[in-house]
N, C-alpha and C positions, 0 to 999 in steps of 0.2 A: 773561653773567649768572653771578655767582659768589657769590650770597648766598641766604639763605632768603627765598622769596617764596610768596605764596598768591594765586591768581586764582579768582574765583567769578562765574558767570553772565555769560559773554561769548562773543564769536566772534573768532577770529584767522584772518586770511587772509594768506598769504604767497605771493609769486611769485618764483621763481628763487633761493630761499634756504631755509634750515631754521631751526627754532626750536632754538637751541643753549644748553644749560645746562651750564656748566663749574663744577665744585666747588660746585654750588648744590643746595639742597634746595627743590624747587618742588612745590606742590600745586595742581592745577587741578580745580575742581569745577563741573559744569554748564557746561563750556566746549567749544565746537566749534572744531576746527582744520581748515582747508582749505589745501592747498598746491598750487602749479602750478610746473612747470619741472623741469629736470634736477636730480637729487639733492636735490630739495626735500623733505627728510625732515620729518615732522611733529614728531618729537622727536629731539634729539641730546644724549645725556648723556655728559659727560666727567668721570669721577670724581664725578659728582653723583647726586642722587636725585630722580627725577621720579615723582610720584603723580598719575594722571589718573583722575578719578572722574566717572561719570555724564555722559559727554560723547560726542561723535562726532568721528572723525578721517577725513579723506578726502584722499588724495594722488593727483595725476594726472600728474606728470611722469615721464619715463624714469628708472628706478632710484631713484625716490623711495620710501623705506621709511616704514612707520608709525613705527618707532623705530630709532635707531642708537646703539650704546653703544661708547664708547671708554674704554680704561684703567680698566675695572672699575666702570663706573657701574651704577646700579640703576634699573629702570623698573617701575612698578606700574600696571597697567591694571585698573580695577575698574568693573564695570557699564558697559563701554565698547563702542561699536560702531565698528570701525575697518576701513577699506578702503584697500589700496594698489593703485591702478588699473593701474600699470605697473611696480611695483617689488616688493621682498620685504616680508615682514611685519616681522620683527625681524632686524637685522644686528648681529652681535657681532664687533667689530673687535679686532685683537690689542692686548694691553696692554703698555706699555713695561716695567713692572716685574713682570709676571705677576699683576696684580690680577684677582680674580674678577669676572665680570659676572653680574648677577642680573636675572631677569625674572619677574614675578608677573602672571599673567593670571587675574583673579578674578571671582567673583560675577556670573555671567550675561553675561560679555563675549563678543563675537563678533569674530573677526579673519578677514578675507579678503584674499588677496593675489594678484597676477598671477603672481608667481614663488614661490619657496619661502617657507614661513612662518618658519622659523628658518634663518638663514645664519650658520654659526659659523666664525670664524677665531681665536678667543681660546683661550689656553692652558687656562683653566678657566672654564666657564660653567654656571650653574644656572638651570633654567627650571621654574617651577611653574604648572600650569594647573588651575584649580579651578572646577567648575560653569560651564564655558565651552565655546565651539565655535571651532575653527580649521580653515580650509580654504584650498586653493590652486587657482586656475584651471589651473595647470600640474600639478596633482596631485602636488605635492612638499611634504612636511611638513618634513623635515630635510635640509639639505645641510651636512654637517660636513666642512669642508675640512681643518681642523687643530685639534687640541686635545681636551680632555676635556669632553664635553657631557653633562650629566645632566638628564633631563626626567622630572618626576613629574606625572602627570595623574590627577586625582581627579574622579569624576563628570562627565567631560567627553567631548566628541565631537571626534575628530581625523580629518581626511581628508587623505590624501596619503602618498607613499612616503618612505622614509628612505634617504639616500645617505651613504656613508662612504668617505673616501679610504683608500688602501692604506698610508698612512703609519703606521709602527709606533706612533707616539705619538698617534694619533687614535683616540678611543673615543667611542661613544655608548651611554649607559646609559638605557634607557627603562623606566619603571614605570607600569603602569596599575592603578588601584584604584577601588573603589566604583562599579561599573557604567559605567566608561568604555568607549568604543568607539574602535577604530582601524581605519579603512578604508584599506588601504595602496595600493590602486589599481594599483601596478606593482611590479616587483622591488625588494626593499628589503634593506638590510643594517644591522644594529645590533650592538653588542658584547655587551650583556646585555639580556635582556628578562624582565620580571616581569609576569605577568598575574594580578591578584588580584581575583576576582569581577568580571572585565571580559571584553570580547570583542574579538578581532582578526579582521577580515574580510580574509583573504588573497585571496579571490576578489573580482573586481569586482562591485559592486552597482548599477551604472548601466545594466544591461540590454544592454550591448554584446556582440558575439560573443565566444565563449570564447577567451581567450588565457591559457595557463598562467602563473601568477605564482609567484615563488619568494621566500620570506623566509629570509634567511641570518642566523644568529646566530653570531658569531665566537667568543664565549666561552660563557656559561652561560645556561640557561633555567630559570625558576622558575614553576610554576603553582600557584595556590591557588584552586581552583574556577573557573578561567578557561575560556573557550570559544574554540576556533579554528574559523573557518568556511572551508571549502575547496570548490572545484568540481572534479569529476573526470568525464571521459567514461567512465562505468562499462562497461567491456568486459573485455578480458583483461589479462594482466600488462603489456602495452605501452601501456596507455591513457594519454592525455594527462591531466595532473593538476597542480593547484597543489601546492606542496611546501614543507615546512619543513626547512631544513638547519641542524643544530646542531653546531658544531665542538667545543664543550665538553661540559659535563655537563648533565643534566636532573634535576629534583627536583619533588616535589609532584604534584598531580593536575590534569589538564586534560581537559575534555570536547571532543570533536571532532564537528563537524557537517559532513557532506558532502552536497552537492547534485549531482545528476546533470547533467552538461553535455552531454546529448544522446546518451549511450551507450545501446546496445540491450541490454546484458547479455551476458556471455560467460564461459565457464569460466576461472577463474584457476588457475595452477599454484603459483607462489610468492606471487602477490599483487601488487597495485599499491602501490609504495612511495610513501608520502605524508610520512613523517617519518624523517629519517636522523639518527643520533646517533654522533659520533665518540668522545666521552668516556664517563664513567660514565652509564649509562642507568637511573637510579633513578626517574625520573619515570614516572607512569602516565598513559596517554592512553586515554580511555574514550569509546566511541561515545555521542554525545548523543541521537540519535534514529535511526530506521530508515534504512538505506542500501540502495537497491534499484534494479534496472533490469530491465525485462522480467519474466522468471520468477524471477530470481535475487535472493537476499537476501545482502548483503555484511556482513562483520564487520570490526572493527578489531582486529588481533592483532599480536603481535611476530613477527619472522621465525622460521621453523621450523628454522633451522640455526645452528650455533655462529657462523658468519660473519655472520649477519643478525639475530641475536636482540636486538641493540640497537635495531634499526629497527622501524618500524611500517608495516603493510601492510593494504590492503583485500583480503579474501579471500572467496570464496564456495564453498569446498569443505568437505566434511565429512571430517575425519580419522578413520581407523580403525586399530586396532592390528593388527600383523602376527601371524601364527600362530607356533606353536612351531618352534624350530630342531631340527635332527637331534640336537643334544646335549641336548635337553630344555629348554633355556632359551627365552625369548621373543625373537622378533626385534624390531628397532627399529620404532617406529611408522611406518606408511606412509600416504601420502595417497591415498585412493581417489578415482577420478575421479567423485565423486558431488556434484553441485552442491547448494547449500542453496536450497530453493524458498520463494517467498513463499506465505503461507497463502491469500492472495486467489486463487491458482490453484485451490485446492480449492473455493472458493466458486463460481468460474466453471464448473468442471466439474459441480458439484452442481446448479447452475441449469440447465445444458444437459440433464443427465440427467432432472431433474424435468420440464422442459418437454416432453420426448419421451415420458414414461411416466405422467404423472399421469392422463391420460384413457384409458389403455390398459385394455381389458376383454376378457372372454370371454363367450360366449353365456350361460352360467349366472350370470354376474355381474349381468346385467340381466334374465334370465328368471326364474331362481330359482323355477320354477313347480312346483306340484303340480296335480293335476286338481281341478275342482269340478264339481258336478252342477247343470245349469240346472234350477230348480225346476219350470218348466212343461213343457219338452220332455224333461227327464231326460237330455239329452245332455251329454257331458263337454266342457268348454271351458277355455281358459286366459285370464287377464285381459289387459287392453290398455293400461293406464296404469301406469307404474312409476317409482319413485324409489329411488335408492340413495345411501348415505352411507358414506364410507370414511375411516378414520384409520390412519395408518401411521408406522413408524419405520424409518430406514435408517442403516447405518453401513458405512464402507469406508475403505481407505487408498489413497494414490496408489502408482504403480508403483515409486517409490523408497523407500517405507515411511516417509517423513517426516511426511506430512500425514494426519491422521485427521479424517474428516468425518462428522458425524451430522446427520440431518435429520428433521423431523416434518412430516407432510402431512395435509391435509384435502381431500376431494373430494366434491362433490355433483353428481349427474347425474339428469336427468329425461328421460323419453322416453315415446312413445306409438306404438302401432300405428296406421298410417293405412289400410292396405289389408291384407286377409287373403283367403285363398282356398285352393284345392287343385286338383291335376290329376287325382286319382283319389278314390275314396271314403275311402282311408286316409291319404293324405299331406296336408300343409298347407304353406302359405307365408304369410309376412307381410312387410310393408314398413313401416318406421317412421322417425320423426325423434327426435333427442335433442339435448340441450344440457347444458352443465355449467359449473361454477365450481370453482376449486381454488386452494389456497394451500400453499406449501411454505417452511419456514424451515430454514436449515442453518447449521452452525457448524463451522469448520475450525481445528484446532490444530496447530502445528508442534512436533514433539518435539525439533527441533534448535535453533530460534531462540526457542521459547516464545511466539511471536507468534500472534495469533488473528485470524480474519476471520469475518464473518457474511454470509450471502446470503439473498435472498428471491425468491420467484416468485409472482406473482398473475396468474391468467388465466382465459379463457373458451374454450369450444369449442362447435361446432355440427356436426351430422353426420346421416348416414342409415345405416340398417341394413336388412339383408334376411336372412331365415332360411327354410330349407326342411327339413321333417321327413318322412322316409319314413313314419313312424307317430307322429303327434303324441300319441296316447293312451297307448300302451305305452312309448314312447321306445326301443323296439327297432328295429334297423335303422339306416340312415344318416341323417346330418343334415349340412347345410352352412350356415355362417353367414358373412356378410361385413359389414363396416362401413367407413365412411370419415368422418373428422372433419377440421375445420380449426380451429386453435387460435391464440389471440392471448395474449401474455404481456407483463407489465411486470416486469423483473428489476432487482435491485439487489445491490451488493457494498459492504461497509464493513468495512475493517480499521482500522488506526491512521492510515490515509491518507484522502484525500478520498472522499466518498460518490460512488459510481458508479451511474448509472442507465442502462438500455438496454432495448430491446424485442426480442422474438423472436416468430416466427410460422411456421406451416407446417402441412402435412397429415400425417395418420397413417392408414394403410390396413391392414386385416386381412382374412385369409381363414382360416377354421377349418373343420375337418371331423372327424366322429367316427362310430362305429358301435357300437350297443348290442347286447350278448348277454345272454340269460337264463342264469343259473347254477344254477337250482333243482335240476336233476337231478344236477349234480355235487356239491352239498352237502346234498341231502336235505331241502330246505325244502318245506313243504306248498304245492304249486302252486296249490291252490284259494284260498289266502289271500294269499300273498306272491309277489312277483317280485323276484329279486335281479338287478340289471342291472350288467354290467361293460361300460364304455364307453371304449375306446381313443380318444384325441383327438390331433389335430395342428393346429398353428396357426402362421402366419407373419405377422409385422407389419412393415411398412415404416415407418420413423420419419424423417420429413422436416422436423421443426421445427428452425429455424435462427435464429441472430441475425446481423444484419449486423456486419461488422467494427466493433469498438468501440475507440476511442482514449481511454485514461484521461487524467485531468488531468495526470498525470506524463509523458505521452507514450507509454506502453506500448500496443501494439496487440494486441487480443484477437480471435482468430478461432476459429471452430468447426473442429476437426480430426477430426471423426467424422461426417461427413455420410452420410446414407443407410444408417444401421444397419438390419440386418434381424434381428429377434428371432424365433427359432423355438422352439416348445414341442412336446414329445412326451411323452405320459403317458397316464394313464387316470383315469377317475372311476367310482366304484362306489357304488351306492345301493340301498336296499330300498324297494319300493312295494307297497301293498296291491293285490291283484288284483281283489277284489270291491268293489262299491259299498256304501258304508256305508248304514245304515238312515236316517241323517239326511241333511241336504242338504250336508254338508261335503266329501264325497269323501275324499281322503287327508288325514288330519289332520297327520301328520308324515312327513318323508322324510329320514332321516339320510344323509349321504354322506361319502366320503373321496376326496381327489384326491392323486395323486402325479405329479410332472412333472420332466422335465429341460428346462432352458431354456438356450438358446444365443444369444449376441449375436455378430454377425459382426464388430463393432467395439467397442472400449472407448470409452466416452464420454471425450472429450479436447478440450482447447483448446490453441491456440498463442499464446504470449505473446512477441511480437517474434521469432517463428520457432522458439521452444523449446516442444516438446510436453510437456504435463503431462496424464496420463491416470488415470482410475479403474482400480483393480486389483481382481481377484477376481470380476468379474461376467461374464466371458466364458462360463463354464459354471456353472449354478446347479442345485441340487437343491431341490425344493419339496414340502412337504406341506401339505394344507389340509383342515380338518374343518369341517362345517357341517350345517345342518338347514333344510328348507323346511317351512312349515306354513300351514294355512288358518285364518283368523279367523272368516270367515263365507262364504256363497256368493259374495260380491262382492270380498272382500279376502283377500289372503294376504301372508305375510311370509317372509323368509329371512335367514339370517345365517351367517357363517363367519369363521374365523381361519386365517391361513396364515403359514408361515415359509419364507423362501428363504435358503439358505446357499451361499456360494461360497468361493473361496480367500482366503488372507491376511486373514481376519477379516471378509470381506464378509457382511452379514446384513441381512435385511429382514423386518419383522413388520407384518402388516396385519390389521385387523378391518373387517368390512362388515356392514351391515344394510340390508335392502331392503323395500319395500312396493309391492304392486300392487293396483290397483283397477279393476273393470269397471263402467262406467256402466250 
């Protein structure tokens, strides 16, 4: 066929041969072509021009291509669906006189082939792919055996690798623009690559086991808001990773998205090299989104030595400046072995601390009692039903000083004495039950990465308490208080990553004792009216609330690393009571008090993230001061309130306020 022809609305079926167009200009519209047999190509253009519009092509024979071009022909496929069941997509044969071959794949076309999509042997070939999809069952996009092949893809999806022979006169120039994607599937080599508002998936996207893939660019790379996707086993410097190797120069800006391929996170020294550059490294590669594994946060940075600063690495260390030298100058920057931590670590630690401490109390937190006078018997008694409400704020840093966490809490507890009695005329004991509800919200900020995370705890508790006073009326002498609670919590953590939800539960047990002394004689108070009580106190609390090992959506395993903390408190409470009974029925109207304590935790609250421990700092030893007052509203009701501050090392602080109400039926 060697003349201009136009075919419309038809079906062509060929067996054992090809449709050959020599020096012809042919347009086929709404035509379907099916071929059978060896080398039964759907289209063969010999210095001709073939335009195929709105049709379907299907070849089934061995080596039967969708189109084959000889001596510089031109093939245009527009809105075409084409499948080469056993052959290549487009084969570009050598030209006798060096003519250029041209292929245009346009307007919603789809090409699928058993072998490569583009097989080039021509000296000069130009391929344009616009608003189309091309893929290969062999996962090969380009096989450039010899010649200059230029491929421009616009708003298109390309799947398959690019192969380039080692012949010096063989080059592949690939340009992606307008949201095009290239999923390379396997090691690939091109001469030049331009990624303009488009994406290259260097990692496999088909869910197979991780096999590192390398993209080699023998000449230059240009990025214009492009994106490179890689997978890396995020561990130490020797981690397996996809990689981009650029033998020439780089320019422009490219974002890099890294997905963890099963790494647990480990400290890096120099970093994991993912991009190497031999020429001028003027291009900038910017982390597209968070890169993390276990407890570690990774950054994308240039190499930190003269020999490596052209290359780009994944690092998780925090660099610090060296000190002054003996000559008075500054030493060169050094890399401190301090890993960069994820902010979520702070949220997990805060949740653990809250679950173990929200329902912690002391005798006076639930008793808060002054005396009142029973109107009929004129005997002094204390009330039996109590309710307390607490609001508090807490702030601390982790042991590396990177994460600062603040939290706000609310606690409500209700209790009642079930049994009361005494062993002598002056002592008394009581046994009661209690239940509570609490919420805690926390926020963690990393001063290194500037990322944030939020955590929350919501839970309930139920328990028993028992108290014995040597003298329930005067509060002088000894007392012993014990309680045990079991708590259930729903916890959550949310950073820039997937929402994580998990539960925690466990018991908390306390034993407290104190002894009250009257200080009237020492300070000259009128003994007939007032009693000043000084009451040393000691308390030990075993904290056993724990959460089961939690695996995040990203695969990181979170475990409690501070089981069975024992919190001890040693201090005193001092308060003034009226000695005489008031003329009215109220008894002591007000009882101001001051508490001062030293609090010690046997363990810092901590979690393990893939085996890396992250812990709260500054709470091992705390100083506390608390001010408050108890008072009666009427013979049956009394109230109390206090505010307290706890201070520790490295900025640890906790402020809380409490109000309570008791009522006797």
